[in-house]
C-alpha positions in Angstrom: 7.6 -36.7 -33.4 5.7 -39.1 -31.5 8.7 -39.8 -28.4 9.0 -36.2 -28.0 5.3 -35.5 -27.9 4.6 -38.9 -26.3 2.4 -39.5 -28.8 0.9 -43.3 -29.6 1.4 -42.3 -33.5 3.0 -40.2 -35.6 0.6 -37.0 -36.7 -0.5 -37.6 -40.2 0.3 -34.1 -41.9 2.4 -35.2 -44.8 0.0 -37.2 -47.1 -3.6 -37.9 -47.6 -6.8 -35.6 -48.1 -6.4 -31.9 -47.7 -8.5 -32.3 -44.3 -6.3 -35.1 -43.0 -3.3 -32.6 -44.0 -4.8 -29.8 -42.5 -5.6 -31.4 -39.2 -2.3 -32.7 -39.0 -0.7 -29.3 -39.6 -2.9 -27.9 -36.7 -1.8 -30.1 -34.1 1.9 -30.0 -35.3 2.0 -26.6 -34.9 -0.1 -26.7 -31.3 2.4 -28.8 -30.2 5.7 -27.2 -31.3 4.3 -24.5 -29.0 4.1 -26.4 -25.8 8.1 -27.2 -26.6 10.2 -26.6 -23.5 12.7 -24.1 -24.4 11.5 -22.9 -27.2 12.3 -18.8 -27.2 9.0 -17.9 -29.6 9.5 -14.7 -31.8 7.2 -12.8 -34.2 7.8 -14.7 -37.0 7.0 -18.3 -35.1 4.4 -16.8 -33.7 3.0 -15.9 -36.7 3.9 -19.5 -38.1 2.4 -21.3 -35.3 -0.8 -19.7 -35.3 -1.6 -19.4 -39.0 -4.8 -20.5 -40.4 -3.9 -23.5 -42.7 -7.6 -23.6 -43.4 -6.9 -21.1 -46.4 -4.1 -22.7 -48.1 -3.7 -25.4 -50.9 -0.8 -26.7 -53.4 2.6 -25.3 -53.1 1.4 -22.7 -49.6 0.2 -25.8 -48.2 3.4 -27.5 -48.9 5.5 -24.4 -48.4 3.9 -24.1 -44.4 4.9 -28.2 -43.4 7.8 -27.6 -45.1 7.8 -24.4 -42.9 6.9 -26.2 -39.8 9.3 -29.4 -40.0 12.2 -27.2 -40.5 11.6 -25.5 -36.9 10.5 -29.0 -35.3 14.7 -29.9 -36.9 15.9 -27.3 -35.9 14.4 -27.7 -32.2 15.1 -31.5 -32.2 19.1 -30.5 -33.0 19.1 -28.3 -30.1 17.4 -30.3 -27.9 20.2 -33.3 -28.8 23.1 -30.6 -28.4 21.6 -28.8 -25.5 20.0 -32.2 -23.8 22.7 -35.3 -24.6 22.8 -39.0 -23.5 20.7 -38.4 -20.2 17.4 -37.5 -22.8 18.6 -38.8 -26.8 19.6 -42.2 -27.8 21.6 -42.8 -30.6 20.7 -45.9 -33.3 23.1 -47.3 -35.6 26.8 -45.6 -35.9 28.9 -43.1 -37.2 30.3 -45.5 -40.3 27.5 -47.4 -40.8 24.7 -44.2 -40.3 22.3 -43.1 -37.0 20.0 -41.7 -35.7 19.0 -40.1 -32.6 16.3 -40.1 -30.8 14.8 -38.2 -27.4 14.6 -40.9 -24.6 11.1 -41.6 -24.0 9.5 -39.8 -20.9 
């Protein structure tokens, strides 16, 4: 995520206090909206524009998980669409690997 968005560090939206998580989720939604090749629809637009300030507990966790799922789906598309020229593979098929976007 940090590499794809060109960040110096990770977005903190998984742990910490409610305020830190809210701030991180707002930033994540803002950055997802800027991804090239993303074809937003009404459902995605609603998700990305949703205010997290009124979410607590399970509702906040569901929102976080949904944003994660959107990002993961985009990352899979990015890897498939752009291949080796835009991605790096660390590891191998027999022991496991991760795929990361190349630094821009």
